[in-house]
C-alpha positions in Angstrom: -1.4 21.1 136.8 -2.7 21.2 133.4 -2.5 24.9 133.3 1.0 24.8 134.5 2.0 22.4 131.8 0.5 24.7 129.0 2.3 27.7 130.5 5.6 25.8 130.5 5.5 24.4 127.0 6.6 27.7 125.4 9.5 27.8 127.7 10.5 24.1 126.9 10.8 24.6 123.1 13.6 27.2 123.3 15.3 25.1 125.9 15.3 22.1 123.5 16.5 24.2 120.7 19.4 25.3 122.8 20.2 21.9 123.9 20.0 20.2 120.4 21.4 23.1 118.5 18.8 23.0 115.7 15.0 23.4 115.3 12.8 20.3 115.7 11.5 20.4 112.0 15.0 20.6 110.6 15.9 17.7 112.8 13.0 15.7 111.7 13.8 16.4 108.1 17.3 15.4 108.4 16.3 12.0 109.7 14.3 11.1 106.5 15.1 10.8 102.6 13.8 13.5 100.2 14.0 14.6 96.5 14.2 18.0 94.9 11.2 17.2 92.4 8.8 14.3 92.1 6.8 14.9 88.8 8.2 15.2 85.4 6.8 15.6 81.8 8.8 14.8 78.6 7.8 14.2 75.0 8.5 10.7 73.7 11.9 10.0 72.2 13.5 12.6 74.4 17.0 11.7 75.6 17.9 12.7 79.2 21.6 12.5 79.9 21.8 14.1 83.3 20.3 13.0 86.6 16.5 13.3 86.7 16.4 14.1 90.5 18.7 14.5 93.5 18.0 12.4 96.6 18.8 13.6 100.1 19.8 10.6 102.2 20.3 11.0 105.9 23.4 9.5 107.5 23.2 5.9 108.4 20.5 5.3 105.7 20.6 4.1 102.0 18.2 4.5 99.2 17.2 1.8 96.7 14.5 1.4 93.9 11.5 -0.4 95.1 10.0 -3.4 93.3 7.0 -1.4 92.3 9.1 0.8 90.0 8.9 0.7 86.2 11.2 -2.1 85.1 14.4 -1.1 83.5 13.4 2.6 83.5 15.5 4.2 86.4 18.8 3.9 88.1 20.3 5.3 91.3 24.0 6.4 91.3 25.5 8.5 94.2 22.1 9.5 95.5 21.0 10.7 92.1 18.0 9.2 90.1 18.7 8.6 86.4 16.1 7.9 83.6 17.6 5.1 81.4 14.6 4.0 79.5 13.6 5.4 76.0 10.5 7.3 76.2 7.7 5.9 73.9 4.2 6.9 74.3 2.9 3.9 72.5 4.7 1.6 75.0 4.2 3.4 78.3 2.6 6.7 79.1 3.7 6.8 82.8 7.0 5.8 84.3 7.2 5.5 88.2 10.2 5.3 90.5 9.7 4.1 94.0 12.5 5.1 96.4 13.0 3.3 99.7 15.3 4.7 102.3 16.5 2.0 104.7 18.5 1.9 107.9 19.7 -1.6 107.8 16.7 -3.7 106.8 14.1 -1.2 108.1 12.4 0.9 105.5 12.5 4.4 107.0 11.1 6.5 104.2 9.3 5.8 100.8 9.2 8.3 98.0 7.6 8.2 94.5 8.8 10.0 91.3 6.5 10.0 88.4 7.5 10.7 84.6 4.6 11.5 82.2 5.4 10.8 78.5 3.8 13.1 76.0 2.8 11.8 72.5 4.3 13.1 69.3 3.8 12.1 65.7 6.7 9.6 65.3 4.9 6.6 63.7 3.9 6.1 60.2 0.4 4.6 59.3 0.2 0.9 58.6 -1.9 -1.2 56.3 -2.7 -4.7 57.1 -1.5 -5.8 53.7 1.2 -4.9 51.3 -0.6 -6.2 48.0 -4.2 -6.8 47.9 -5.8 -8.7 45.0 -9.5 -8.3 44.3 -11.7 -10.0 41.7 -14.4 -7.8 40.2 -17.2 -9.3 37.9 -17.5 -7.5 34.6 -21.3 -6.8 35.3 -20.7 -5.1 38.6 -23.2 -2.2 38.9 -21.8 1.3 38.7 -21.4 3.2 42.1 -21.4 -0.1 44.0 -18.5 -0.6 46.6 -16.0 -3.2 45.4 -13.9 -3.3 48.5 -15.2 -2.1 51.8 -13.7 0.4 54.0 -12.7 -2.1 56.8 -10.6 -4.0 54.3 -8.6 -1.0 53.3 -8.3 1.0 56.5 -4.9 1.7 57.9 -3.9 2.1 61.6 -1.7 4.7 63.3 -0.2 4.1 66.8 0.1 7.8 67.3 -2.7 9.4 69.4 -5.4 11.4 67.6 -3.9 11.2 64.1 -6.4 11.8 61.2 -5.5 9.5 58.2 -5.8 10.9 54.7 -6.1 8.4 51.8 -5.2 8.8 48.1 -5.7 6.5 45.2 -3.0 6.6 42.3 -3.3 4.6 39.1 -0.5 2.5 38.0 -2.3 1.1 34.9 -3.0 4.0 32.5 -6.7 4.9 32.4 -7.7 2.8 35.5 -8.6 5.9 37.5 -11.7 6.4 35.3 -13.0 3.1 36.5 -12.4 3.3 40.4 -12.3 5.9 43.1 -12.4 6.2 46.8 -15.6 7.3 48.6 -13.7 10.0 50.6 -10.4 11.3 51.6 -10.7 9.6 54.9 -13.0 6.9 53.8 -10.9 4.3 51.9 -13.9 2.2 50.5 -13.2 1.5 46.8 -16.1 2.4 44.5 -16.8 1.6 40.8 -17.4 4.7 38.6 -17.8 3.2 35.2 -18.9 0.0 33.5 -16.2 -2.6 33.2 -15.2 -4.3 29.9 -13.3 -7.5 30.1 -11.9 -7.2 26.6 -10.6 -3.7 27.0 -9.0 -4.0 30.4 -8.6 -7.1 32.4 -6.2 -6.0 35.1 -5.9 -2.7 36.8 -3.3 -1.8 39.4 -3.4 1.1 41.9 -1.2 2.5 44.6 -3.2 3.2 47.8 -1.4 5.9 49.9 -2.3 7.0 53.5 -0.8 10.1 55.3 -1.1 11.1 58.9 -1.4 14.8 58.4 -3.9 17.0 56.4 -0.9 18.9 55.0 1.7 16.8 53.2 4.3 19.6 53.7 3.9 19.5 57.5 6.7 18.3 59.7 6.7 15.6 60.8 4.5 13.8 58.3 4.5 10.1 57.4 3.1 8.4 54.3 2.6 4.7 53.7 1.5 2.9 50.6 0.1 -0.4 49.5 -0.8 -2.1 46.1 -4.2 -2.9 44.9 -4.7 -5.3 42.0 -8.1 -5.6 40.5 -8.9 -8.5 38.2 -12.0 -8.2 35.8 -13.9 -11.4 35.7 -15.9 -11.9 32.4 -19.6 -12.0 32.8 -22.1 -13.7 30.5 -23.3 -10.7 28.7 -23.3 -11.6 25.0 -24.9 -14.4 23.1 -23.0 -16.7 20.7 -21.8 -15.0 17.5 -21.8 -16.7 14.1 -18.6 -15.9 12.4 -17.3 -14.1 10.4 -19.1 -10.9 11.8 -20.0 -8.5 9.1 -19.6 -5.8 11.9 -18.4 -6.1 15.4 -17.5 -3.5 18.1 -16.9 -5.8 20.9 -20.5 -5.8 22.2 -22.6 -6.5 19.0 -21.9 -8.8 16.1 -23.7 -8.5 12.9 -23.8 -12.2 12.2 -22.8 -14.0 8.9 -25.5 -15.6 6.7 -24.3 -18.6 4.8 -24.9 -19.6 1.2 -24.5 -22.9 -0.6 -25.4 -24.5 -4.0 -26.1 -28.3 -4.7 -27.1 -30.2 -7.8 -30.4 -31.9 -8.0 -30.8 -35.6 -8.2 -27.6 -36.3 -6.0 -26.7 -36.6 -2.5 -23.3 -35.1 -1.6 -21.4 -37.5 0.8 -19.2 -34.7 2.5 -20.3 -31.6 4.4 -21.4 -28.7 2.2 -19.0 -26.0 1.4 -20.6 -22.8 2.2 -19.9 -19.1 1.7 -18.4 -17.2 3.5 -17.2 -20.3 5.2 -18.4 -23.2 7.3 -21.1 -22.7 9.9 -19.2 -21.7 13.0 -20.1 -19.9 16.1 -18.3 -18.7 19.3 -19.3 -17.5 22.7 -19.6 -13.8 22.5 -18.0 -13.7 26.0 -14.6 -14.8 25.0 -13.5 -15.0 28.7 -16.1 -17.5 29.4 -16.0 -19.3 26.0 -19.0 -21.7 26.5 -19.3 -24.6 24.1 -21.8 -24.1 21.2 -24.3 -26.6 20.3 -25.9 -26.5 16.8 -29.3 -27.4 15.7 -31.8 -26.8 12.7 -35.0 -25.0 13.9 -36.7 -24.2 10.6 -36.7 -24.3 6.8 -35.6 -28.0 6.5 -38.1 -29.2 4.1 -38.5 -33.1 4.2 -35.6 -33.1 6.6 -33.3 -33.0 3.7 -30.3 -31.7 5.7 -28.6 -32.8 8.9 -26.3 -30.6 11.1 -23.7 -31.9 13.4 -24.4 -30.7 16.9 -20.8 -30.1 17.8 -19.0 -29.2 14.7 -21.8 -27.4 12.7 -21.1 -29.2 9.6 -24.1 -29.3 7.3 -24.7 -32.6 5.2 -27.3 -33.8 2.9 -29.6 -36.8 4.0 -31.7 -36.8 1.0 -31.5 -36.0 -2.6 -33.4 -32.9 -4.0 -35.4 -34.1 -7.0 -36.0 -30.6 -8.5 -34.6 -27.1 -8.4 -35.5 -25.2 -5.2 -34.2 -23.0 -2.5 -33.9 -24.0 1.2 -33.9 -21.2 3.8 -32.5 -23.1 6.9 -32.6 -21.5 10.3 -29.6 -22.6 12.4 -29.5 -22.2 16.1 -26.3 -21.9 18.1 -26.7 -22.2 22.0 -24.4 -22.1 24.7 -23.8 -25.4 26.5 -25.2 -23.9 29.7 -28.3 -23.1 27.8 -28.1 -19.5 29.0 -28.0 -17.8 25.7 -28.3 -18.6 22.0 -28.4 -17.1 18.6 -29.9 -17.8 15.2 -28.7 -17.4 11.6 -29.9 -18.4 8.2 -28.3 -20.7 5.7 -29.5 -20.5 2.0 -29.0 -23.6 -0.1 -29.9 -23.4 -3.7 -30.5 -26.7 -5.6 -29.8 -26.3 -9.3 -30.1 -28.7 -12.2 -26.8 -29.3 -13.9 -25.3 -31.5 -16.6 -21.9 -31.9 -14.9 -19.4 -29.5 -16.2 -15.7 -29.9 -15.0 -14.5 -27.4 -12.5 -11.9 -24.7 -13.6 -9.6 -22.5 -11.6 -9.3 -18.8 -12.4 -5.6 -18.8 -11.6 -2.8 -21.1 -12.3 -0.8 -20.0 -9.3 -2.0 -18.8 -5.8 0.5 -17.1 -3.3 0.2 -17.3 0.4 2.2 -16.6 3.6 2.4 -18.1 7.0 4.5 -17.2 10.1 7.2 -19.4 11.2 6.4 -21.3 14.4 2.7 -21.6 13.6 0.9 -24.6 15.0 -1.5 -27.0 13.4 -4.8 -25.4 12.0 -3.4 -21.9 11.3 -4.9 -20.3 8.3 -2.5 -19.3 5.5 -2.8 -15.6 4.6 -3.1 -14.2 1.1 0.1 -12.7 -0.1 -1.8 -10.1 -2.1 -4.0 -9.2 1.0 -2.2 -10.1 4.1 -5.2 -9.4 6.3 -7.3 -12.1 4.5 -7.0 -15.9 4.5 -5.9 -17.5 1.3 -9.0 -18.8 -0.6 -8.6 -21.3 -3.5 -11.8 -22.2 -5.3 -12.8 -23.5 -8.6 -15.5 -22.2 -10.8 -18.4 -24.1 -12.3 -20.1 -22.6 -15.3 -23.5 -24.0 -14.3 -23.4 -22.4 -10.9 -23.1 -18.6 -10.9 -21.5 -18.3 -7.5 -20.0 -21.6 -6.6 -20.8 -25.3 -6.4 -21.0 -27.0 -3.0 -20.4 -30.4 -4.8 -16.7 -29.4 -5.4 -14.2 -30.5 -2.7 -10.6 -29.6 -2.5 -7.5 -31.5 -1.3 -3.8 -31.0 -1.4 -2.1 -33.9 -3.1 1.7 -33.5 -2.7 2.4 -31.5 0.5 1.8 -33.0 4.0 2.5 -29.7 5.7 -0.7 -28.1 4.6 -4.3 -29.3 4.3 -7.6 -27.8 2.8 -10.5 -26.9 4.9 -13.2 -26.2 2.3 -11.7 -23.4 0.2 -9.1 -22.2 2.8 -5.5 -23.5 3.2 -4.4 -24.6 6.8 -1.4 -25.8 8.4 -1.2 -29.5 9.1 1.9 -29.6 11.1 3.9 -27.0 13.2 6.2 -25.0 11.0 9.6 -24.5 12.7 11.8 -23.6 9.6 11.6 -21.0 7.0 11.1 -22.1 3.4 8.8 -22.0 0.4 6.3 -24.8 -0.3 4.5 -25.5 -3.5 1.3 -27.5 -2.9 -0.8 -28.9 -5.7 -4.6 -28.3 -5.0 -7.0 -30.5 -6.5 -10.7 -29.6 -7.0 -13.1 -32.5 -7.6 -16.8 -32.5 -8.5 -18.0 -35.3 -6.3 -21.1 -35.7 -8.7 -19.3 -35.8 -12.1 -15.8 -36.8 -10.7 -14.3 -34.0 -12.9 -11.2 -32.5 -11.5 -9.0 -29.5 -11.9 -5.6 -28.7 -10.3 -3.7 -25.5 -9.5 -0.5 -24.6 -7.5 -0.3 -22.7 -4.2 3.1 -21.1 -3.4 3.2 -20.8 0.4 6.1 -18.9 2.0 7.0 -19.5 5.7 8.9 -16.6 7.1 9.2 -14.4 10.2 7.2 -11.5 10.9 8.7 -8.2 9.5 10.2 -6.3 12.5 8.5 -3.0 13.2 10.1 -0.1 11.5 12.0 2.1 13.9 12.5 5.7 12.7 15.7 7.3 13.9 15.1 10.1 16.3 15.8 13.5 14.8 19.2 14.8 15.4 22.9 15.0 14.3 25.3 12.1 14.9 28.8 13.2 13.7 31.6 10.8 13.3 32.9 9.2 16.4 29.4 8.6 17.9 29.1 12.1 19.4 25.5 13.4 19.7 24.4 17.0 19.7 21.6 18.0 22.1 18.6 20.2 21.1 20.1 23.1 22.9 23.4 22.8 20.9 21.3 22.7 17.6 19.3 25.8 18.7 22.5 27.8 19.5 24.0 26.8 16.2 20.7 27.9 14.4 20.7 31.2 16.1 24.4 31.9 15.1 23.8 31.0 11.6 20.6 33.2 11.5 22.6 36.2 12.9 25.2 35.8 10.3 22.6 35.6 7.6 21.0 38.8 8.8 24.3 40.7 8.8 25.0 39.4 5.3 21.7 40.6 4.0 22.2 44.2 5.7 25.7 44.5 4.0 24.3 43.4 0.6 21.5 46.0 0.9 24.1 48.7 1.8 26.2 47.8 -1.4 23.2 47.8 -3.6 22.1 51.1 -2.3 25.6 52.7 -2.8 25.9 51.5 -6.3 22.4 51.7 -7.7 20.7 54.2 -5.4 20.5 57.0 -8.0 18.7 54.6 -10.3 16.2 53.7 -7.7 15.6 57.4 -6.9 15.1 58.2 -10.7 12.7 55.2 -11.1 10.8 55.7 -7.9 10.4 59.5 -8.2 7.2 61.5 -9.3 6.8 62.5 -12.9 8.5 65.8 -13.6 6.4 68.9 -14.0 6.2 70.4 -17.5 9.0 72.9 -18.0 8.1 76.4 -18.9 9.1 77.6 -22.4 8.7 74.2 -23.9 7.9 73.5 -27.6 4.3 72.8 -27.4 2.1 75.1 -29.6 -0.3 76.7 -27.1 -2.3 78.3 -30.0 -3.1 74.9 -31.5 -6.7 74.2 -30.8 -9.0 71.2 -31.4 -11.6 71.2 -34.1 -14.4 71.9 -31.9 -12.5 74.9 -30.3 -11.5 76.6 -33.5 -13.0 80.1 -34.1 -13.6 80.5 -37.8 -12.1 84.0 -38.2 -8.7 85.2 -38.8 -6.4 85.3 -35.9 -5.2 88.8 -35.1 -1.5 89.4 -35.5 0.2 89.4 -32.2 2.3 92.4 -31.1 5.9 91.2 -31.2 7.4 91.5 -27.8 11.1 91.6 -26.9 12.6 88.3 -25.9 16.1 87.2 -24.9 18.6 86.1 -27.4 18.2 82.5 -28.4 20.8 80.0 -27.4 23.7 79.6 -29.8 23.1 77.1 -32.5 25.3 74.1 -32.3 27.6 73.7 -35.3 26.8 70.6 -37.2 29.4 68.3 -38.3 30.0 68.4 -42.1 28.6 65.4 -44.0 30.7 62.5 -44.7 31.9 63.2 -48.4 32.5 59.5 -49.0 29.0 58.7 -48.6 26.8 61.2 -50.3 23.2 60.4 -50.3 20.0 61.8 -51.7 18.3 64.3 -49.5 15.1 63.1 -48.2 11.9 64.4 -49.2 10.0 66.6 -46.7 6.2 66.6 -46.4 4.2 69.7 -46.4 3.5 69.2 -42.7 7.2 69.5 -41.7 8.7 72.7 -40.7 11.4 74.0 -43.0 13.4 75.1 -40.1 13.2 71.8 -38.6 14.5 70.1 -41.8 17.4 72.4 -42.0 18.2 72.3 -38.4 18.1 68.6 -37.7 17.0 67.1 -34.5 18.0 70.0 -32.2 14.9 71.4 -30.5 16.7 74.6 -29.6 17.4 75.4 -33.3 13.8 75.8 -34.2 10.8 77.3 -32.4 7.7 76.5 -34.0 4.4 77.9 -33.5 1.5 76.3 -35.2 -1.7 78.1 -35.9 -4.6 76.5 -37.3 -7.5 78.4 -38.8 -10.1 77.8 -41.5 -9.6 79.9 -44.6 -12.7 81.4 -46.3 -11.7 79.7 -49.7 -11.3 76.3 -47.9 -8.3 74.6 -46.4 -6.0 75.4 -43.5 -3.1 77.7 -43.0 0.0 76.4 -41.2 2.8 78.8 -40.3 6.3 77.9 -39.1 8.7 80.4 -37.7 12.4 80.0 -37.6 14.9 80.7 -34.9 14.4 84.5 -35.1 10.9 85.5 -34.8 11.5 88.5 -36.9 12.9 86.3 -39.7 11.1 85.5 -42.8 8.6 82.8 -42.3 7.7 80.1 -44.6 4.0 79.9 -45.1 2.3 76.9 -46.5 -1.4 77.0 -47.5 -3.3 73.6 -47.9 -6.2 74.0 -50.0 -9.0 71.5 -50.4 -10.1 71.4 -54.1 -13.6 70.4 -53.6 -16.4 70.5 -50.9 -16.1 66.7 -50.4 -12.7 67.0 -49.2 -13.7 69.8 -46.8 -16.5 67.5 -45.5 -13.9 64.8 -45.0 -11.6 67.2 -43.2 -14.3 68.5 -41.0 -15.5 65.0 -39.9 -12.1 63.6 -39.4 -10.4 63.2 -36.1 -8.3 66.1 -34.7 -5.3 63.8 -34.3 -5.3 62.6 -38.0 -2.0 63.2 -39.8 -1.1 64.7 -43.2 -1.1 61.2 -44.8 -4.8 60.9 -44.0 -5.4 64.4 -45.4 -3.7 63.4 -48.6 -5.8 60.3 -48.9 -9.0 62.4 -48.4 -7.8 64.5 -51.4 -7.6 61.5 -53.5 -4.0 61.0 -53.1 -3.0 64.5 -54.1 -0.4 65.9 -51.6 2.0 68.8 -51.7 5.7 68.6 -50.5 7.9 71.4 -49.7 
């Protein structure tokens, strides 16, 4: 039977197919729900407008979302599955839709659709603070971490983002003091020693970026503010003022000087130079109170110092002249640091001369609005306080026994030799204060006047920016001025070129004449080539040259007849002049002279002039020297000497033709 059943099964399947009209698999599929796709992947922030999937629902069944589906993420309409949630990787990485097909209340089929959300860089980094203030002690060591990385680190909700940090200064010069340990390590490190008196507050912008390349898209940057406040540290001892030199770290402290008379005890504190004993904490930001004491040089306990004010007073008289070298100690109230200075007090014997002011009028200035205790400045030296002091002829420098006070003006008071304000000055004006100096030993007094002007500070001078402001308030820019300058320069160049052309046209021939080379000697000139120097003369007769034919000489110009109205004597001609030249005037073409110079045996020279025609009769003049002395003088004379010199050599005898 089992074998027959197995043999009949293949025959049964076609029969069922014929009876039902479709295969069994299709029949089974048509009885359950199905979807065309069950797994999806989308980047976050993707907006899907169409249906996510199509659901096949058999007749008599309906499909709904199961309770296990992601809330508010899906919706079914007309057997279509829609995604209605905004995709956010940081919120949900997987969205699930459970589909339940029911026939009535019975669940026939359950389907699951998965949506995977992919991460993209869509979130900016975030700091845990917007403004962070940090106090940094002035004595913090270099290269130490001021703010740890954990306090400055930012967070990014995006997956696998690498954060890059940058520190930008807001306070100029602050970046030379602080820096970050690395581009992705935001720990703040000190690079340079701090100075409370140079920079007390520094501000930075801390930036963080979520990409290595700032030009990459997308890229996000966030910033926060860092405010670093430098706290003063106790680094400097007390300074006795005024400092003779100070650079903010070191003070060359003042040493004080005073002079007292012997045999007297001064009731008031000593007046010292350059001022009263006064010290301040070298660390101004801490400003510890200073305690004063005498630690040496106080012989027989003659002096006493006030621990709070530093005023030095006498406890005993000084019987004889001597000098005290007092060592004064100024110590901080917390006993952490102290300094020592020296006070020299000279005791001198005096008979009691009255004081005397060197000036009858002192001038000072003070700023309006000054409070009580502000020093009046010297009008002649505004950077210095006004000092009014009286001289004592018995004390070469000054006398500490002389005290000062203002007698007629309640707005000001004397502090030793200096003038201070006694009340707040609210109005401008000029005050005339009478200053009285009194010798507390002899009771001698002297008075002078201080003119004190209360005024506002001079406003800082503001220079107008360079430029041109025409009427109407219109301003020209630099470009406009440059264009104008270029046009004017071009016009000036054209003008110079035109001027050069005009000068060349009118004066070019003169320029050529002046700038040309010297002309070559013209042939046929009037120089006598036969004339030789004395050292070249051959002492023998010159052979008579053979006359050669020559061209006709140029026609002589007709001379104008002399003016009959003005007859004049004919000037004498010297023997050295050519007769033809005397007759022909200045015309070089009228006379051709050939001068031969030779020694005659009987002494003297022979000079020959030829007229216009070489064949014409020549005038011959023989100059004889009467004695040998004259010949020696002629021989030793210079070749260029004239006939006048020859005449003088002959003792003034000359021959004129």
